[in-house]
C-alpha positions in Angstrom: 2.0 52.3 -17.0 1.3 50.5 -20.3 2.8 50.8 -23.8 0.6 50.1 -26.8 3.0 49.3 -29.6 2.0 49.3 -33.2 4.6 47.9 -35.7 4.0 48.8 -39.3 5.8 47.8 -42.5 4.9 50.2 -45.2 5.6 49.7 -48.9 8.2 52.1 -50.4 5.7 53.2 -53.1 3.6 55.0 -50.5 6.2 55.6 -47.8 6.4 59.4 -48.0 2.6 59.8 -48.2 2.2 57.5 -45.2 4.8 59.4 -43.2 2.9 62.6 -43.9 -0.4 61.0 -42.8 1.2 59.7 -39.6 2.0 63.4 -38.7 -1.8 63.9 -38.3 -2.8 60.3 -37.2 -0.6 60.2 -34.1 -1.9 63.5 -32.8 -5.5 62.2 -33.4 -4.7 59.2 -31.3 -3.3 61.4 -28.6 -6.4 63.7 -28.7 -8.5 60.8 -27.5 -7.1 61.5 -24.1 -6.2 57.8 -23.5 -2.4 58.2 -23.9 0.2 60.4 -22.2 2.7 60.4 -25.1 3.7 58.7 -28.3 7.1 57.9 -29.8 7.7 56.9 -33.4 10.9 54.9 -34.3 12.2 53.3 -37.4 13.1 49.6 -37.1 16.7 49.2 -38.3 16.4 45.6 -39.5 15.9 45.0 -43.2 12.8 43.0 -43.9 12.7 40.1 -46.4 9.4 41.5 -47.7 10.9 44.9 -48.4 9.4 48.1 -47.3 10.3 50.2 -44.3 9.3 49.2 -40.8 8.3 51.6 -38.0 7.2 51.2 -34.4 4.8 53.7 -32.8 4.7 53.4 -29.0 1.8 55.0 -27.2 2.1 55.3 -23.4 -1.1 54.9 -21.3 -1.3 55.6 -17.6 -3.8 52.8 -16.8 -5.1 49.6 -18.2 -8.5 51.2 -18.2 -7.3 54.0 -20.5 -6.0 51.3 -22.9 -9.2 49.3 -22.8 -11.3 52.4 -23.4 -9.1 53.3 -26.4 -9.9 49.8 -27.8 -13.6 50.1 -27.1 -14.3 53.7 -28.1 -11.5 54.9 -30.5 -9.5 52.2 -32.1 -12.0 51.0 -34.7 -12.5 54.5 -36.2 -8.8 55.4 -36.1 -7.6 52.1 -37.5 -10.1 52.2 -40.4 -8.7 55.5 -41.6 -5.3 54.0 -42.3 -6.7 50.8 -43.7 -8.8 52.7 -46.2 -5.8 54.7 -47.3 -3.0 52.1 -47.3 -4.7 48.7 -47.0 -2.8 46.8 -49.6 0.5 48.7 -49.0 1.0 48.1 -45.3 1.1 45.3 -42.7 0.6 46.2 -39.0 0.7 44.2 -35.8 0.0 45.4 -32.3 1.4 44.4 -28.9 0.8 45.6 -25.3 3.6 46.0 -22.8 3.3 46.6 -19.1 6.1 48.8 -17.6 7.4 47.1 -14.5 10.2 49.5 -13.7 12.2 52.3 -15.3 15.9 52.8 -14.7 17.9 56.0 -15.2 21.7 56.5 -14.9 22.8 57.9 -11.6 25.0 60.9 -11.6 28.3 60.8 -9.8 29.5 63.8 -7.9 33.2 63.9 -8.7 
């Protein structure tokens, strides 16, 4: 399992418009069929540059799915946001490989 993480700092002047846009953008990314799910979180650290920071984590089943997203889908989907919010956002991307997942055990008392 792989996590494709996109961290975005968005200027407060377009924050609400960007959040609305993300409600359609994330489903468009999922519609590529390359990811199993997505999770959007707000980063709770105040940035020196201002703005509001978010992390969007897309889960891919295989490395091939992630590579195919980069090859066939990412250029188009990234350009949509850059056209709309280019000078009002900063984004960086990281890849994570899931090694193991742990869950709490239930005790039978």
